[in-house]
C-alpha positions as MATLAB code, in Angstrom:
seq = 'LTPPPYRQLEDLADGYAFDHLRAARILSAGVIEQLLQPDRAARLIAFADRQANAVTLPELLTTILQNTWEAPRDPEPLHRSLRRVSARVALDSMMMLGAHAQVTPEVRAVVLDRLARLGAGLAGRHDEDAVTEAHLRQAERDIAHYLENPAAFAPKGVAPAWGERPRPRYPQPP';
ca = [
     -31.167    1.217  -25.424;
     -30.956   -0.626  -28.670;
     -28.865    0.638  -31.557;
     -30.671    1.965  -34.620;
     -30.681   -0.213  -37.752;
     -27.997    1.912  -39.463;
     -24.287    1.891  -38.563;
     -23.419    4.367  -35.818;
     -20.133    6.251  -35.893;
     -20.341    7.688  -32.382;
     -21.907    4.863  -30.425;
     -20.051    3.725  -27.347;
     -20.742    0.050  -27.935;
     -21.122   -2.359  -30.811;
     -23.417   -4.673  -28.871;
     -27.155   -5.066  -28.789;
     -27.672   -2.719  -25.828;
     -26.080    0.348  -24.319;
     -23.093   -0.674  -22.194;
     -23.007    1.651  -19.192;
     -19.712    0.202  -17.949;
     -17.982    0.849  -21.256;
     -19.372    4.381  -21.278;
     -18.118    4.894  -17.710;
     -14.681    3.558  -18.684;
     -14.466    5.967  -21.628;
     -15.594    8.907  -19.512;
     -13.275    8.070  -16.597;
     -10.321    7.616  -18.921;
     -11.087   10.902  -20.652;
     -10.627   12.658  -17.318;
      -7.985   10.636  -15.468;
      -5.660    9.962  -18.414;
      -5.532   13.689  -19.125;
      -4.661   14.468  -15.507;
      -1.894   11.863  -15.446;
      -0.019   12.786  -18.609;
       3.777   12.569  -18.084;
       4.477   16.219  -18.940;
       1.632   17.431  -16.708;
       2.849   15.255  -13.820;
       6.376   16.652  -14.226;
       4.999   20.200  -14.122;
       3.112   19.419  -10.921;
       6.371   18.299   -9.325;
       8.327   21.318  -10.603;
       5.690   23.952   -9.830;
       5.257   22.697   -6.261;
       8.826   23.834   -5.594;
       8.152   27.313   -6.950;
       4.646   28.068   -5.771;
       3.526   27.423   -2.208;
      -0.152   26.831   -2.993;
       0.283   24.863   -6.217;
      -1.427   21.503   -6.579;
       1.179   18.791   -6.200;
       1.333   15.384   -7.829;
       0.887   13.612   -4.462;
      -2.232   15.739   -3.819;
      -3.635   14.906   -7.248;
      -3.041   11.186   -6.735;
      -4.588   11.368   -3.263;
      -7.710   13.007   -4.683;
      -8.011   10.422   -7.437;
      -7.515    7.534   -5.008;
      -9.899    8.973   -2.404;
     -12.646    9.096   -5.015;
     -11.987    5.653   -6.454;
     -10.160    2.998   -4.424;
     -10.523    4.618   -1.005;
     -14.139    5.776   -1.353;
     -16.711    4.293    1.030;
     -18.500    1.200   -0.238;
     -21.427    2.140   -2.444;
     -24.699    0.602   -1.227;
     -26.240    0.211   -4.698;
     -24.901   -2.444   -7.101;
     -25.009    0.020  -10.025;
     -22.892    2.538   -8.145;
     -20.462   -0.202   -7.063;
     -19.975   -1.264  -10.670;
     -19.333    2.315  -11.782;
     -16.881    2.812   -8.907;
     -15.032   -0.386   -9.915;
     -14.678    0.942  -13.449;
     -13.356    4.331  -12.357;
     -11.022    2.674   -9.834;
      -9.580    0.400  -12.509;
      -9.098    3.347  -14.860;
      -7.277    5.202  -12.073;
      -5.037    2.195  -11.391;
      -4.226    1.573  -15.051;
      -3.548    5.279  -15.662;
      -1.174    5.438  -12.698;
       0.605    2.296  -13.854;
       1.002    3.687  -17.360;
       2.369    6.958  -15.963;
       4.887    5.192  -13.725;
       6.183    3.076  -16.604;
       6.236    5.790  -19.274;
       9.670    6.058  -20.914;
       9.832    9.864  -20.703;
       8.529   10.273  -17.141;
      10.857   12.058  -14.740;
      12.464   10.122  -11.867;
      10.523   12.219   -9.344;
       7.190   11.420  -10.962;
       8.066    7.722  -11.199;
       9.061    7.667   -7.512;
       5.796    9.289   -6.392;
       3.634    7.019   -8.557;
       5.433    3.812   -7.543;
       5.181    4.792   -3.886;
       1.434    5.422   -4.160;
       0.904    2.142   -5.993;
       2.875    0.212   -3.379;
       0.753    1.746   -0.620;
      -2.445    1.019   -2.548;
      -1.397   -2.617   -3.035;
      -0.641   -3.015    0.658;
      -4.022   -1.532    1.543;
      -5.868   -3.843   -0.824;
      -4.398   -6.912    0.875;
      -6.586   -6.338    3.914;
      -9.754   -5.324    2.087;
     -12.567   -7.705    1.291;
     -16.083   -7.331   -0.046;
     -19.150   -9.537    0.183;
     -19.976   -8.844   -3.469;
     -18.205  -11.525   -5.550;
     -17.421   -9.201   -8.466;
     -15.998   -6.491   -6.211;
     -13.948   -9.086   -4.314;
     -12.534  -10.404   -7.605;
     -11.798   -6.818   -8.652;
      -9.845   -6.207   -5.431;
      -7.819   -9.420   -5.736;
      -7.024   -8.779   -9.423;
      -5.851   -5.261   -8.652;
      -3.695   -6.588   -5.820;
      -2.074   -9.143   -8.163;
      -1.614   -6.569  -10.929;
       0.094   -4.099   -8.599;
       2.435   -6.783   -7.239;
       3.485   -7.836  -10.752;
       3.786   -4.235  -11.880;
       6.060   -3.240   -9.009;
       8.455   -6.061   -9.954;
       8.874   -4.679  -13.475;
       6.786   -1.591  -14.362;
       7.750   -1.511  -18.040;
       6.779   -5.145  -18.593;
       3.502   -5.094  -16.673;
       2.117   -1.630  -17.460;
      -1.228   -1.622  -19.258;
      -1.051   -0.765  -22.950;
      -4.114    1.450  -22.775;
      -6.956    2.480  -20.520;
     -10.034    3.417  -22.505;
     -11.580    1.098  -25.046;
     -11.711    2.403  -28.585;
     -15.064    3.890  -29.411;
     -16.758    4.954  -32.586;
     -15.162    4.853  -35.979;
     -13.306    7.505  -37.878;
     -14.314   10.204  -38.377;
     -15.548   10.973  -34.903;
     -17.809   13.815  -35.832;
     -19.135   14.983  -32.476;
     -17.085   13.433  -29.687;
     -13.349   13.919  -30.279;
     -10.773   13.339  -27.557;
      -9.985   16.691  -25.896;
      -6.622   18.253  -26.736;
];
């Protein structure tokens, strides 16, 4: 898709063609970042103690990881690229949560534990696709650095900026 000749305020990309990976990154971040907000994660920990059937933070992280990093290999290259994007968003969101200054010690402990286990699991994984293999190795390196010093190696953001102000039709959800 080519952009129209006038300046777009809502377009997902500034380039000459629609960028499906950027769109996937924005969409994934819009979902995963909201789920992994520090106050929400703290509530998941606290409510699990009070309500037997409440969703817990470990369950939420397991679901996110099962659908990103631990999902079966996608046979189609397009699906693999979209899975890589959502997996990276999940990783960056978890790293940001674990390093957040106001996160509770319980949340930090759960997130750091899950990241350590993910990093260990990535060490033995390989892929015949060169881009996916590079993605796995980069994630492995990023997790190792992050676990040494979460505050220093946490990503600064997950989703790329999109559109210009005002964002008339596609605001970030509250």
